[in-house]
MARBA-3410 file (N, C-alpha, C, O; in Angstrom, 1 decimal):
157
-23.2,-72.3,-144.3,-23.2,-72.8,-145.8,-24.5,-72.3,-146.5,-25.6,-72.4,-145.9 ~ -24.4,-71.7,-147.6,-25.4,-70.8,-148.6,-26.3,-71.5,-149.1,-25.4,-72.2,-149.7 ~ -27.4,-72.0,-149.5,-28.0,-72.7,-149.6,-28.4,-72.4,-151.2,-28.6,-71.2,-151.1 ~ -28.5,-72.7,-152.4,-28.7,-72.0,-153.9,-30.1,-72.1,-153.6,-30.6,-73.1,-153.2 ~ -30.7,-70.8,-153.9,-32.3,-70.9,-153.7,-32.7,-71.3,-155.2,-33.7,-71.9,-155.0
-32.5,-71.4,-156.6,-33.1,-72.0,-157.6,-33.0,-73.6,-157.3,-33.9,-74.4,-157.6 ~ -31.9,-73.9,-156.7,-31.8,-75.7,-156.5,-32.6,-76.1,-155.4,-33.3,-77.1,-155.7 ~ -32.7,-75.6,-154.4,-33.7,-75.8,-153.3,-35.3,-75.6,-153.7,-36.1,-76.3,-153.2 ~ -35.7,-74.6,-154.7,-37.2,-74.5,-155.2,-37.3,-75.5,-156.2,-38.3,-76.3,-156.2 ~ -36.2,-75.6,-157.0,-36.7,-76.6,-158.1,-36.8,-78.1,-157.2,-37.8,-78.8,-157.4
-35.8,-78.4,-156.5,-36.1,-79.8,-155.8,-37.1,-79.9,-155.3,-37.5,-81.0,-155.0 ~ -37.8,-78.8,-155.0,-39.0,-79.1,-153.7,-40.2,-79.2,-154.9,-41.2,-79.9,-154.7 ~ -40.0,-78.5,-155.9,-41.2,-78.6,-156.7,-41.2,-80.0,-157.3,-42.1,-80.8,-157.1 ~ -40.0,-80.2,-158.0,-40.0,-81.8,-158.7,-40.2,-82.9,-158.0,-40.7,-83.9,-158.5 ~ -39.8,-82.8,-156.5,-40.0,-83.9,-155.4,-41.8,-83.8,-154.9,-42.4,-84.8,-154.4
-42.5,-82.6,-155.0,-44.0,-82.6,-154.5,-44.4,-83.0,-156.1,-45.0,-84.1,-156.0 ~ -44.3,-82.6,-157.2,-45.3,-83.3,-158.1,-45.0,-84.8,-158.6,-45.7,-85.4,-159.4 ~ -43.6,-85.6,-157.9,-43.7,-87.1,-158.0,-44.6,-87.6,-156.8,-45.5,-88.4,-156.9 ~ -44.1,-87.0,-155.7,-45.0,-87.8,-154.5,-46.4,-87.3,-154.7,-47.2,-88.2,-154.1 ~ -47.1,-86.3,-155.3,-48.4,-86.3,-155.5,-48.9,-86.9,-156.2,-50.0,-87.5,-156.0
-48.1,-87.0,-157.7,-48.6,-88.1,-158.6,-48.8,-89.4,-158.1,-50.0,-89.8,-158.2 ~ -47.9,-90.2,-157.4,-47.6,-91.3,-156.7,-48.9,-91.4,-155.6,-49.6,-92.4,-155.7 ~ -49.1,-90.5,-154.8,-50.1,-90.3,-153.8,-51.5,-90.6,-154.6,-52.3,-91.5,-154.3 ~ -51.6,-89.7,-155.6,-52.8,-90.0,-157.0,-52.9,-91.7,-156.9,-53.9,-92.2,-156.3 ~ -52.3,-92.3,-157.4,-52.1,-93.7,-158.2,-52.3,-94.2,-157.3,-53.1,-95.1,-157.5
-51.8,-94.0,-156.1,-52.0,-95.1,-154.6,-53.6,-95.2,-154.4,-54.2,-96.2,-154.3 ~ -54.3,-93.6,-154.2,-55.4,-93.5,-154.0,-56.2,-94.6,-155.0,-56.9,-95.6,-154.6 ~ -56.0,-94.3,-156.0,-57.1,-95.1,-156.8,-56.6,-96.2,-157.3,-56.7,-96.5,-158.5 ~ -56.2,-96.6,-156.6,-55.4,-98.3,-156.5,-54.6,-98.4,-157.9,-54.6,-99.6,-158.3 ~ -54.1,-97.6,-158.6,-53.2,-98.1,-159.8,-51.8,-98.2,-159.4,-51.0,-97.3,-159.6
-51.5,-99.6,-158.7,-50.0,-99.6,-157.8,-49.5,-100.8,-158.7,-50.1,-101.8,-159.0 ~ -48.2,-100.4,-159.0,-47.6,-101.9,-158.8,-46.5,-101.9,-158.1,-46.6,-101.1,-157.2 ~ -45.0,-102.8,-158.1,-44.9,-103.3,-157.1,-43.8,-101.8,-156.6,-43.4,-101.7,-155.4 ~ -43.4,-100.8,-157.7,-42.8,-99.6,-157.4,-43.4,-98.5,-156.9,-42.7,-97.8,-156.2 ~ -44.6,-98.1,-157.1,-45.3,-96.9,-156.8,-45.0,-96.4,-155.0,-44.6,-95.3,-154.6
-45.4,-97.5,-154.4,-45.3,-97.0,-152.8,-43.7,-97.0,-152.5,-43.4,-96.2,-151.6 ~ -42.9,-97.6,-153.1,-41.5,-97.2,-152.9,-41.2,-96.0,-153.5,-40.5,-95.2,-152.8 ~ -41.4,-95.6,-154.7,-41.2,-94.3,-155.2,-41.5,-93.4,-154.3,-40.7,-92.5,-153.9 ~ -42.8,-93.6,-153.9,-43.5,-92.7,-153.0,-43.3,-92.6,-151.4,-44.0,-91.8,-150.8 ~ -42.5,-93.2,-151.0,-41.7,-93.4,-149.5,-40.6,-92.8,-150.0,-40.7,-91.6,-149.7
-39.5,-93.0,-150.7,-38.4,-92.3,-151.0,-38.1,-91.2,-151.6,-36.9,-90.7,-151.7 ~ -39.3,-90.6,-152.3,-39.0,-89.7,-152.9,-39.7,-88.5,-151.7,-39.4,-87.3,-151.7 ~ -40.5,-88.9,-151.0,-41.4,-88.3,-149.9,-40.4,-87.8,-148.8,-40.7,-86.7,-148.3 ~ -39.2,-88.5,-148.5,-38.2,-88.2,-147.7,-37.6,-87.2,-148.1,-37.5,-86.2,-147.5 ~ -37.1,-87.4,-149.6,-36.1,-86.6,-150.2,-37.1,-84.9,-150.3,-36.6,-83.8,-150.1
-38.4,-85.1,-150.8,-39.2,-83.7,-150.6,-39.1,-83.2,-149.0,-39.0,-82.0,-148.7 ~ -39.0,-84.1,-148.2,-38.8,-83.3,-146.6,-37.6,-82.5,-146.6,-37.4,-81.4,-146.0 ~ -36.5,-83.1,-147.5,-34.8,-82.7,-147.0,-35.1,-81.4,-148.4,-34.3,-80.6,-148.2 ~ -35.8,-81.2,-149.3,-35.6,-80.5,-150.3,-36.4,-79.2,-149.4,-35.9,-78.1,-149.4 ~ -37.7,-79.5,-148.7,-38.1,-78.5,-148.1,-37.4,-77.9,-146.9,-37.6,-76.7,-146.7
-36.8,-78.4,-146.4,-36.2,-77.9,-145.6,-34.9,-77.0,-146.2,-34.6,-75.9,-145.7 ~ -34.3,-77.6,-147.3,-33.2,-76.7,-148.0,-34.1,-75.3,-148.5,-33.7,-74.2,-148.3 ~ -35.2,-75.6,-149.0,-36.2,-74.5,-149.2,-36.3,-73.3,-148.5,-36.4,-72.1,-149.0 ~ -36.4,-73.7,-147.1,-36.7,-72.9,-146.2,-35.2,-72.2,-145.7,-35.0,-71.0,-145.2 ~ -34.4,-73.1,-145.9,-33.2,-72.3,-145.3,-32.7,-71.4,-146.1,-32.1,-70.5,-145.6
-33.0,-71.4,-147.8,-32.7,-70.6,-148.6,-33.5,-69.1,-148.9,-33.5,-68.0,-149.5 ~ -34.2,-69.8,-148.3,-35.4,-68.9,-148.4,-35.9,-68.2,-147.1,-37.1,-67.9,-147.1 ~ -35.0,-68.0,-145.8,-35.3,-67.7,-144.3,-35.7,-66.4,-144.4,-36.9,-66.1,-144.1 ~ -35.1,-65.6,-144.7,-35.6,-63.9,-144.8,-36.7,-63.9,-144.9,-37.4,-63.9,-143.8 ~ -37.5,-64.0,-146.3,-38.7,-64.0,-146.7,-39.9,-64.3,-146.0,-40.9,-63.6,-145.6
-39.5,-65.9,-145.7,-40.2,-66.5,-144.6,-40.3,-65.8,-143.4,-41.4,-65.3,-143.3 ~ -39.6,-65.6,-142.5,-39.2,-64.8,-141.6,-40.7,-63.6,-141.5,-41.6,-63.5,-140.6 ~ -40.6,-63.2,-142.6,-41.5,-61.6,-142.8,-43.0,-62.3,-143.2,-44.0,-61.7,-142.7 ~ -43.3,-63.4,-144.0,-44.2,-63.8,-144.3,-44.9,-64.3,-143.4,-46.0,-64.0,-143.2 ~ -44.2,-65.5,-142.4,-44.7,-65.5,-141.2,-44.8,-65.4,-140.3,-44.6,-66.2,-139.4
-45.2,-64.1,-140.1,-45.7,-63.0,-138.5,-46.6,-62.4,-138.0,-47.1,-61.6,-138.8 ~ -47.1,-62.5,-137.1,-48.2,-61.8,-136.7,-49.3,-62.8,-136.4,-49.1,-63.6,-135.4 ~ -50.4,-62.8,-137.1,-51.4,-63.8,-137.2,-51.4,-64.9,-138.0,-52.1,-65.9,-137.7 ~ -50.7,-64.9,-139.0,-49.9,-65.7,-139.8,-49.4,-66.9,-138.7,-49.9,-68.1,-138.5 ~ -48.4,-66.3,-138.3,-47.5,-67.6,-137.3,-48.5,-68.1,-136.1,-48.3,-69.3,-135.8
-49.4,-67.4,-135.6,-50.2,-67.9,-134.9,-51.3,-68.9,-135.3,-51.8,-69.7,-134.6 ~ -51.8,-68.7,-136.9,-52.4,-69.9,-137.1,-52.2,-70.5,-137.8,-53.1,-71.1,-138.4 ~ -50.4,-70.8,-138.3,-50.2,-72.1,-138.7,-49.3,-72.6,-137.1,-48.9,-73.8,-137.0 ~ -49.0,-72.0,-136.3,-48.5,-72.6,-135.2,-49.6,-73.4,-134.5,-49.4,-74.4,-133.9 ~ -50.8,-72.7,-134.6,-51.9,-73.6,-133.8,-52.7,-74.7,-134.7,-53.4,-75.6,-134.3
-52.4,-74.4,-136.0,-52.8,-75.6,-136.7,-51.6,-76.8,-136.8,-52.0,-78.0,-137.2 ~ -50.6,-76.6,-136.6,-49.1,-77.4,-136.2,-49.5,-78.4,-134.7,-49.5,-79.7,-134.5 ~ -49.8,-77.6,-133.9,-50.1,-78.5,-132.6,-51.1,-79.1,-132.6,-51.1,-80.2,-132.1 ~ -52.3,-78.6,-133.2,-53.8,-79.5,-133.2,-53.1,-80.9,-133.9,-53.3,-82.0,-133.4 ~ -52.4,-80.6,-135.0,-52.1,-81.9,-135.7,-51.3,-83.0,-135.0,-51.5,-84.2,-135.2
-50.4,-82.5,-134.0,-49.7,-83.3,-133.3,-50.3,-83.6,-132.2,-49.8,-84.5,-131.6 ~ -51.3,-83.1,-131.9,-52.2,-83.6,-130.7,-53.3,-84.7,-131.0,-53.7,-85.6,-130.3 ~ -53.6,-84.4,-132.5,-54.6,-85.2,-133.0,-53.6,-86.7,-133.4,-54.2,-87.7,-133.7 ~ -52.6,-86.7,-133.5,-51.7,-87.8,-134.1,-51.1,-88.2,-132.7,-50.2,-88.9,-132.9 ~ -51.2,-88.0,-131.5,-50.7,-88.3,-130.5,-51.9,-88.9,-129.5,-51.6,-89.5,-128.5
-53.2,-88.7,-129.7,-54.4,-89.0,-129.0,-55.4,-89.4,-130.0,-56.5,-89.5,-129.5 ~ -55.3,-89.6,-131.2,-56.3,-89.9,-131.9,-56.5,-91.8,-131.9,-55.5,-92.5,-132.1 ~ -57.7,-92.2,-131.6,-57.8,-93.6,-131.2,-57.2,-94.5,-132.3,-57.5,-94.2,-133.5 ~ -56.7,-95.2,-132.2,-55.9,-96.5,-133.0,-57.4,-97.1,-133.2,-58.2,-97.4,-132.2 ~ -57.7,-97.3,-134.6,-58.6,-98.4,-135.2,-58.0,-99.8,-135.7,-56.9,-99.9,-136.3
-58.7,-100.8,-135.3,-58.2,-102.1,-135.8,-58.3,-102.1,-137.4,-58.9,-101.3,-138.2 ~ -57.6,-103.1,-137.7,-57.4,-103.0,-139.5,-58.7,-103.6,-139.4,-59.3,-104.2,-138.4 ~ -59.1,-103.2,-141.2,-60.2,-103.9,-141.7,-60.2,-105.5,-141.7,-61.2,-106.1,-141.4 ~ -59.1,-106.0,-142.1,-58.3,-107.5,-141.8,-59.1,-108.0,-140.2,-59.9,-109.0,-140.1 ~ -58.8,-107.2,-139.5,-59.0,-107.9,-138.5,-60.5,-107.6,-137.9,-61.1,-108.6,-137.5
-61.1,-106.4,-138.0,-62.4,-106.3,-138.1,-63.4,-107.3,-138.7,-64.4,-107.6,-138.0 ~ -63.1,-107.9,-140.0,-63.8,-109.1,-140.9,-63.8,-110.2,-140.0,-64.8,-110.8,-139.7 ~ -62.3,-110.5,-139.6,-62.1,-111.5,-139.0,-62.7,-111.6,-137.7,-63.1,-112.7,-137.3 ~ -62.8,-110.8,-137.1,-63.5,-110.7,-135.7,-65.4,-110.9,-136.2,-66.2,-111.7,-135.6 ~ -65.6,-110.2,-137.2,-67.0,-110.8,-137.8,-67.0,-112.0,-137.9,-67.9,-112.6,-137.5
-66.1,-112.7,-138.6,-66.7,-113.9,-139.6,-66.5,-115.0,-138.2,-67.0,-116.1,-138.3 ~ -65.6,-114.5,-136.9,-65.4,-115.7,-136.2,-67.0,-115.3,-135.2,-67.4,-116.2,-134.5 ~ -67.5,-114.3,-135.2,-69.1,-114.1,-134.5,-70.2,-115.1,-135.3,-71.3,-115.2,-134.9 ~ -69.9,-115.7,-136.1,-71.3,-116.2,-137.2,-71.1,-117.7,-136.6,-70.2,-118.4,-136.4 ~ -72.6,-117.6,-136.6,-72.7,-119.1,-136.0,-72.3,-120.0,-137.3,-72.2,-119.8,-138.5
-72.1,-121.1,-136.4,-71.3,-122.3,-137.3,-72.2,-122.7,-138.7,-71.6,-122.8,-139.9 ~ -74.0,-122.9,-138.5,-74.3,-123.0,-139.6,-74.5,-122.3,-140.4,-74.7,-122.9,-141.5 ~ -74.6,-120.7,-140.4,-74.5,-119.8,-140.9,-73.4,-119.6,-141.9,-73.5,-119.2,-143.1 ~ -72.0,-119.9,-141.1,-71.0,-120.1,-141.8,-70.4,-120.9,-143.0,-69.5,-120.8,-143.8 ~ -71.6,-122.2,-142.6,-71.5,-123.4,-143.4,-72.4,-123.1,-144.5,-72.4,-123.9,-145.4
-73.3,-122.1,-144.6,-74.3,-121.9,-145.8,-73.5,-120.6,-146.6,-73.5,-120.5,-147.8 ~ -73.1,-119.8,-145.6,-72.2,-118.9,-146.5,-71.3,-118.8,-147.4,-71.1,-117.9,-148.2 ~ -70.3,-120.2,-147.0,-69.2,-120.6,-147.6,-69.6,-121.9,-148.4,-68.7,-122.4,-148.9 ~ -70.7,-122.4,-148.5,-71.3,-123.3,-149.0,-70.2,-124.3,-149.2,-69.7,-124.7,-150.3 ~ -70.0,-124.7,-147.7,-69.2,-125.8,-147.4,-69.2,-127.2,-147.6,-70.4,-127.4,-147.8
-68.7,-128.1,-147.6,-69.0,-129.4,-147.7,-69.2,-129.9,-146.8,-68.3,-130.1,-146.0 ~ -70.7,-130.4,-146.4,-71.0,-130.5,-144.8,-70.8,-131.8,-144.4,-71.0,-132.2,-143.3 ~ -70.2,-132.8,-145.7,-69.8,-133.9,-145.3,-68.3,-134.0,-144.7,-68.0,-134.7,-143.8 ~ -67.5,-133.3,-145.2,-66.2,-133.4,-144.7,-66.1,-132.3,-143.3,-65.0,-132.4,-142.7 ~ -66.9,-131.7,-142.8,-67.1,-131.1,-141.8,-67.5,-132.0,-140.7,-67.0,-131.9,-139.5
-68.8,-132.9,-141.1,-68.8,-133.9,-140.2,-68.2,-135.0,-140.1,-68.4,-135.8,-139.2 ~ -67.1,-135.4,-141.3,-66.0,-136.6,-140.8,-65.2,-135.9,-140.1,-64.8,-136.7,-139.2 ~ -64.5,-134.7,-140.0,-63.9,-133.5,-139.1,-64.2,-134.1,-137.9,-63.5,-135.0,-137.4 ~ -65.4,-133.6,-137.3,-66.0,-133.5,-136.2,-66.1,-134.7,-135.7,-65.9,-134.8,-134.5 ~ -66.4,-135.9,-136.7,-66.6,-137.3,-136.1,-65.2,-137.7,-135.6,-64.9,-138.3,-134.5
-64.4,-137.4,-136.4,-62.9,-138.0,-136.1,-62.4,-137.2,-134.7,-61.5,-137.8,-134.1 ~ -63.0,-136.1,-134.2,-62.3,-135.7,-133.2,-63.0,-135.9,-132.0,-62.6,-135.5,-131.0 ~ -64.2,-136.7,-132.1,-65.6,-137.2,-131.4,-66.3,-135.5,-130.7,-66.6,-135.2,-129.6 ~ -66.3,-135.0,-131.6,-67.1,-133.6,-131.6,-68.5,-133.8,-132.1,-68.6,-134.4,-133.1 ~ -69.5,-133.3,-131.2,-70.9,-133.2,-131.8,-70.9,-131.7,-132.2,-70.4,-130.7,-131.6
-71.5,-131.6,-133.5,-72.1,-130.3,-134.0,-72.9,-129.3,-132.8,-73.6,-129.8,-131.8 ~ -72.6,-128.0,-133.0,-73.4,-127.4,-132.1,-73.6,-126.1,-132.9,-72.6,-125.5,-133.0 ~ -74.6,-125.5,-133.4,-74.6,-124.0,-133.7,-74.4,-122.8,-132.7,-75.3,-122.0,-132.2 ~ -73.3,-122.9,-132.6,-72.9,-121.5,-132.1,-71.8,-120.8,-132.6,-71.2,-121.3,-133.5 ~ -71.5,-119.8,-132.2,-70.5,-118.8,-132.6,-69.0,-119.7,-133.2,-68.6,-120.6,-132.4
-68.4,-119.4,-134.2,-67.1,-120.1,-134.7,-66.2,-120.2,-133.4,-65.7,-121.2,-132.9 ~ -66.1,-119.0,-133.0,-65.1,-118.9,-132.0,-65.2,-119.6,-130.5,-64.3,-120.1,-129.9 ~ -66.5,-119.5,-130.2,-66.7,-120.3,-129.1,-66.5,-122.2,-129.4,-66.0,-123.1,-128.7 ~ -67.0,-122.1,-130.4,-67.6,-123.6,-131.1,-65.9,-124.3,-131.1,-65.7,-125.4,-130.8 ~ -64.7,-123.3,-131.6,-63.7,-123.6,-131.6,-62.8,-123.8,-130.6,-61.8,-124.6,-130.6
-63.2,-122.9,-129.4,-62.6,-122.5,-127.7,-63.2,-123.9,-127.1,-62.5,-124.8,-126.5 ~ -64.4,-124.0,-127.3,-65.2,-124.9,-126.3,-64.6,-126.5,-126.8,-64.3,-127.3,-125.9 ~ -64.5,-126.7,-128.0,-64.0,-128.0,-128.4,-62.7,-128.2,-128.6,-62.3,-129.2,-129.1 ~ -61.7,-127.1,-128.1,-60.0,-127.3,-128.2,-59.6,-127.9,-129.8,-58.9,-128.9,-130.1 ~ -60.3,-126.9,-130.8,-60.0,-127.2,-132.2,-58.2,-126.4,-132.5,-57.8,-125.7,-131.6
-57.7,-126.5,-133.4,-56.5,-125.7,-134.1,-58.0,-124.8,-135.0,-59.0,-125.3,-135.6 ~ -57.7,-123.7,-135.0,-58.4,-122.7,-135.4,-58.1,-122.8,-137.4,-58.9,-123.1,-138.2 ~ -57.3,-122.6,-137.6,-56.5,-122.3,-138.7,-57.4,-123.7,-139.7,-58.2,-123.7,-140.6 ~ -56.7,-124.9,-138.8,-57.3,-125.8,-139.6,-58.7,-126.1,-139.6,-59.2,-126.6,-140.6 ~ -59.4,-125.9,-138.5,-60.7,-126.2,-138.8,-61.3,-125.3,-139.9,-61.9,-125.8,-140.9
-61.2,-123.6,-139.8,-61.5,-122.9,-140.8,-60.9,-122.9,-142.4,-61.3,-122.2,-143.3 ~ -59.9,-123.9,-142.6,-59.6,-124.4,-144.0,-60.4,-125.6,-144.1,-60.2,-126.1,-145.2 ~ -61.0,-126.1,-143.6,-61.8,-127.2,-143.8,-63.0,-126.5,-143.8,-63.7,-127.0,-144.6 ~ -63.5,-125.7,-143.2,-64.7,-124.9,-143.7,-64.7,-124.2,-144.8,-65.9,-124.0,-145.3 ~ -63.9,-123.8,-145.5,-64.0,-122.9,-146.4,-63.9,-123.8,-147.4,-64.3,-123.5,-148.5
-63.2,-125.2,-147.3,-63.1,-125.8,-148.4,-64.1,-126.1,-149.3,-65.2,-126.1,-148.7 ~ -64.1,-126.5,-150.4,-65.7,-126.7,-151.4,-65.7,-128.3,-151.8,-66.6,-128.8,-152.5
END
């Protein structure tokens, strides 16, 4: 199958500009509901366009990527694959924030959220629980409280 060079090149360039523009929009948080979807689907189309472009221009690519250039590009690809496979997975920012929140002392959480102390005292009294100024995670576990329910009461004003 013979691939047309102008079609493959034009498709590659067009999809590159669309993916680039939507990527910049997402980077600067200029998002609406369609930007991410457009970026993802046109990105897939870009990969296909690039493959077509490579097949259409295979002879020039073979000449260009020989010797040191081939070694450099192969090394870069190997490094990227190694990094993707062995890079440590970081927790999401939301999970880190929640973990930090749960490590705060109960009294500090009440102050930070300007919580209704009366509502918290009434909730604890209804469960026959004494107030202890220990971290939230420990307090909830120690008293067998429903975590979501207690946090809702804590952040209500």
